[in-house]
Structure formats: structure tokens, C-alpha cells
C-alpha positions in Angstrom: 0.0 0.0 0.0 2.9 2.4 0.8 4.2 2.3 -2.8 0.8 3.2 -4.2 0.6 6.2 -1.8 4.0 7.3 -2.7 3.1 7.1 -6.4 -0.1 9.0 -5.9 1.8 11.7 -4.0 4.4 12.0 -6.8 1.6 12.3 -9.4 -0.2 14.9 -7.3 3.0 16.9 -6.9 3.7 16.7 -10.6 0.3 18.1 -11.4 0.9 20.9 -8.9 4.1 21.7 -10.6 2.4 21.8 -14.0 -0.2 24.3 -12.6 2.4 26.4 -11.0 4.4 26.5 -14.2 1.3 27.6 -16.1 0.7 30.4 -13.6 4.3 31.6 -13.8 4.1 31.4 -17.6 1.1 33.7 -17.7 2.9 36.2 -15.4 5.9 36.1 -17.8 3.6 36.6 -20.8 2.1 39.7 -19.2 5.6 41.1 -18.4 6.7 40.4 -21.9 3.7 42.1 -23.4 4.3 45.2 -21.3 7.9 45.3 -22.4 7.0 44.7 -26.0 4.5 47.5 -25.9 7.1 50.1 -24.8 9.8 48.8 -27.2 11.8 46.8 -24.7 13.0 43.2 -25.1 10.1 40.8 -24.5 12.4 37.9 -23.9 14.4 39.7 -21.2 11.2 40.7 -19.4 9.8 37.2 -19.5 13.1 35.8 -18.2 13.0 38.3 -15.3 9.6 37.1 -14.3 10.5 33.4 -14.1 12.6 31.4 -11.6 15.8 30.0 -13.0 14.6 26.4 -13.6 11.9 27.6 -15.9 14.2 30.0 -17.8 16.2 27.2 -19.4 13.6 26.2 -22.0 11.9 29.5 -22.4 10.4 30.4 -25.7 9.0 33.9 -26.5 7.2 34.6 -29.8 5.7 37.9 -31.1 2.3 37.2 -32.6 1.2 38.8 -35.9 -2.1 39.9 -34.4 -0.3 41.6 -31.6 0.9 40.4 -28.2 3.3 37.7 -27.3 3.2 34.0 -26.5 5.5 32.6 -23.8 6.2 28.9 -23.5 8.1 26.9 -20.8 8.8 23.3 -20.1 7.2 21.9 -17.0 9.9 20.7 -14.6 9.8 17.1 -13.3 9.3 16.2 -9.7 12.2 13.8 -9.9 14.9 15.7 -11.7 16.5 12.6 -13.1 14.8 13.3 -16.5 12.9 16.2 -18.0 9.3 16.2 -19.0 8.3 16.7 -22.6 5.3 18.7 -21.5 5.2 22.5 -22.3 2.8 25.1 -21.2 2.2 28.4 -22.9 0.4 31.6 -22.3 -0.5 34.6 -24.5 -0.9 38.2 -23.5 -1.3 41.5 -25.3 -1.8 45.1 -24.2 -3.1 46.4 -27.5 -6.3 48.3 -27.8 -9.4 46.2 -28.5 -11.7 47.6 -31.2 
């Protein structure tokens, strides 16, 4: 029974990490959109809003319709391997008409 509880705990922790990564990714997208709006580097702004483990696989893309998309890789609970899962968030500060 103990191995099943341990496995359930690891799965729950991994899901928590994925949600937290998405939350931080959205904050980085908002920072990147603000920086892009005033002519600054969107990637630098996104990096400054993220903790170091999430900065490694950061991807920042300017969108044609305005705004930016930020994508990060979800870290693994057991850092023996990395997860193939990425989360992304989109933000823009343009005027909506």
C-alpha cells in the first residue's frame, strides 16, 4: 500500500508543478507584453519574471495579431529526467476595437 501512496503523492506533486508553471508562464507573458508595448525586449522581461529552472527552456514569440506567446517546459518532480510537457500563455496590451 505504501508504494501506491508514494506514487499517488508524486503524481499529485507533478500536477501541482504543472499548474504552478502555467501560472508563472502567464505572469511572464504579461511582463513580456508590457515590455514589447514600450519597445523593450520581451524575452528579457519574460526571463526576469521566471525562476531560473523555468528560464532554461523559455520560448518567447511575437504574434502577428499583436501580443506575445511565452512557453516553458514543465519541470519534473524527480529531476532525473525532464518532462516533454510544455505550457504556454498569451498576452497583449493592444487596444481592442
